[in-house]
N, C-alpha and C positions, 0 to 999 in steps of 0.2 A: 125568770126565776123569782125575782122580787116584784111585789106589787107597788113599787114606787121607783122613781128615777134615782139611780145611784151611780156615783163616779168613784171608783176605787183606784187609789194611787199608792204604789209601793215605793218606799224610800229607805235609805240607809240611816236617816236622821231620827227615825222613830223607834222606840223600844216597846211601846204599847200601841194599841189601836185607838184612834180618836175619831169622833164623829162630829160633823157640822151640817146643819140643815139651813139652807139659804135659797130663797126664791123657788121653793118646790123641789130642790135638788138635794140629795143626800151625798155629802162628800166624806169619803172615808180614807184616812191616811193609815197605812199599815206597814209594819216592818217588812223588809224585803224577804226575810227568811221564813215568814209565816206561810204555812201551806194552806191550800184552798179549803180543805175540809174544816180546819180549825177556824178559818176566817168566816165561813158560812155559819158555823155554830155561834160565833160571836155576834154576827149581824142578826141572826135569828133571835138571840137573847135580847137584843136591843130593839126589836121590831115594834114593840108596844111604845117605847119611848120615841122612836122615829115617827110613828103614825101620829102620836100626840103632838109632836113638834110641827108636823106637816099640817095638821088640822088648825093650827094657830096662825098659819100663813095668811089666811083670809082676814084675820083680825088686825094685821099690821097696818098702821096708819100710813097713808101715802106721803111721799116726799113732796115738797113744794119749793120752788125757787124763791129765794128771798129778794125783796126789793129794799135797797139801802136808802130809804126815804123815811121821813117822820111818819109815825103811825104804824110802821111794821112791827110785828111781834117777835120778841126774842126771849128765850128762857135762860134762867140762871138759878141754880139750886132749887129747881122745881117750880119757881114762880115765873109768871109771864110779865114782861116789861115792854112798854111801847118805846120804840126808838124815837128820840128827839134830836134832830140835827140843828145845831146853831153855828153861826159863823164867828170866828175869833182869830187871834194872831198866832196861836199855836195849838197843836192837836192835843186833845184831852178827852178822857172818858170818865163819867161820874154816874154812879148808881144811886137812885133815890127810891122813894116809896113806890112809885108807879112807872118811873121812866129810866131808860138807859140813855143818858144824854152824851152825845159825842160832839165835841167842838172841832170844827174843821176850818181850813182856810178856804178862801174863795176858789171856785172852779175845781174843787177836789172831785175826782172821778170815783165811780162806784167801786172799782177794784182796789183803790187806795183805802176807801172806807172799810171794805171787807178785811183788808190786811190789818188795819188798826184794831178792828173788833176782834179778829182772831188772836192778835198779840195780847190783847187785854184778857181774853178768855184763857189763853195759854198760861199767862202769868198768874192769873187768879186760881186756875186749877193747880198749878205747881205749889203755890202757897197753901191752899186749902187741903190738898191731898197729903202733903208732907205733914201738916199738923194733925190731920185725922189719923194717918197711919201711925204716927208716934203715940198718939193718945190711946188708940185701940191696941197697939202692941203692948203697951205697959199694962193695960187693963187685963189682957188675956195671957200675959207672959210669953209673948211670941217675939223672937228676935229677927230683925231684917238688916240688911247691909246698907241699902240706899233706896231712894225713891226718885224716879225721873218721869217726866211727862212726855209722851210721844204722840205722833199723828198716825194712829192705827186706822185701817179701813174697816176691819170686821171683828175686832176684839176690844174688850173694855179694859183688859189688863193682862199682865203676865208676870211670872216670878221665875227667876233663874235658879239654878241649882245652888248658887252661892248666896241666895237670899236678896238679890237685887230686884226690886219691884218696879214695874213700868205700868203707867196708866194712860189710857186714851184721854186726851184733854177734853173731849166732848162730854165726858161723864159729869163735868161740872154743871151742865145744864139740868141734870136729873135731880129729883128730890133728895134731901139729905139721907133718908132711910135707904134709898137705892144706892147712893154712893157708899154708905156704910156697909152694905152687903158686898159691893165690889171690893172694898178695902179688906174686909174680913176674909173674903174668898182668896185673895192673893196672900194675905198673912197666913192663912191656913196652909197654903202651899209651902211655906217655910218649914212646916212640920211634916206634911205629907205631900210629896211632890208628884201627885198623879190625881186622877179622878176616880179612884177606886171606891167601893162602898164604905171603906174605912174613912176616906176623906170626907164624903158627904155626911157621914154620921158625925164626924167631928165638927164640921161646919154647922150642922144643925144644933149642936150643943152650945155654940156661941152666937148663932143667929137662927132663931127658932123657925120662922116662916120663910124658908128659902125659895119656895115656889112662886110667891108673889113677885119678888124683884126679878126673878128669871123671866117670868111672863111679861112683866112691865117693860123690861129692856127689849124683848122681842117686838112687842107692840109699838113701842115709841122710838125705835132706833132710827127711823127715817126722818123724824122731826127734831132730833138732837143735832141740828146743823145750823150753820150761819151762812 
């Protein structure tokens, strides 16, 4: 019936239909009570958007396993830094002009280095995203309840009906303008808690070029890793 791979899942937790395109597969979450005729009409109305998303799959940069050795590349706020590992008496991380320097004890294994890096990224994301959310909420007169950082697999942020905002810690690797889009996207949900045309229209009023960050996040999602 459809000229693309689609996986439809009915659930009691959804009030509206939501779409997600990942690895060439269209995932659709729908309210259990929605009948087949209405669902088909909704999917048909989204077919252009779906095909556009699928066409961008080939542009996604491939993931690559990191090596926790000096010279490896890591991103922070959109800039690339070379990892520099030095030996010392206690663990520490320092960001400089070109290097992300991590001090480790002798015989520290890779999994320990990875945990130290992740903790540093997590704490940095928590601080930066709380400050940015507060700043932009005041600028656009949008109220939120709280900000927390989480380890999401396939989303950059979410906003509860009570105004609690959650971010994927990995977004701290993206450029500031991309992070700003994610923050404004979630703040906009404190005003309009869906992805209706009204929501996108409002988001465009506070972040003009919303297509660029959406495309950037799709293309770079595999390299925002440690």
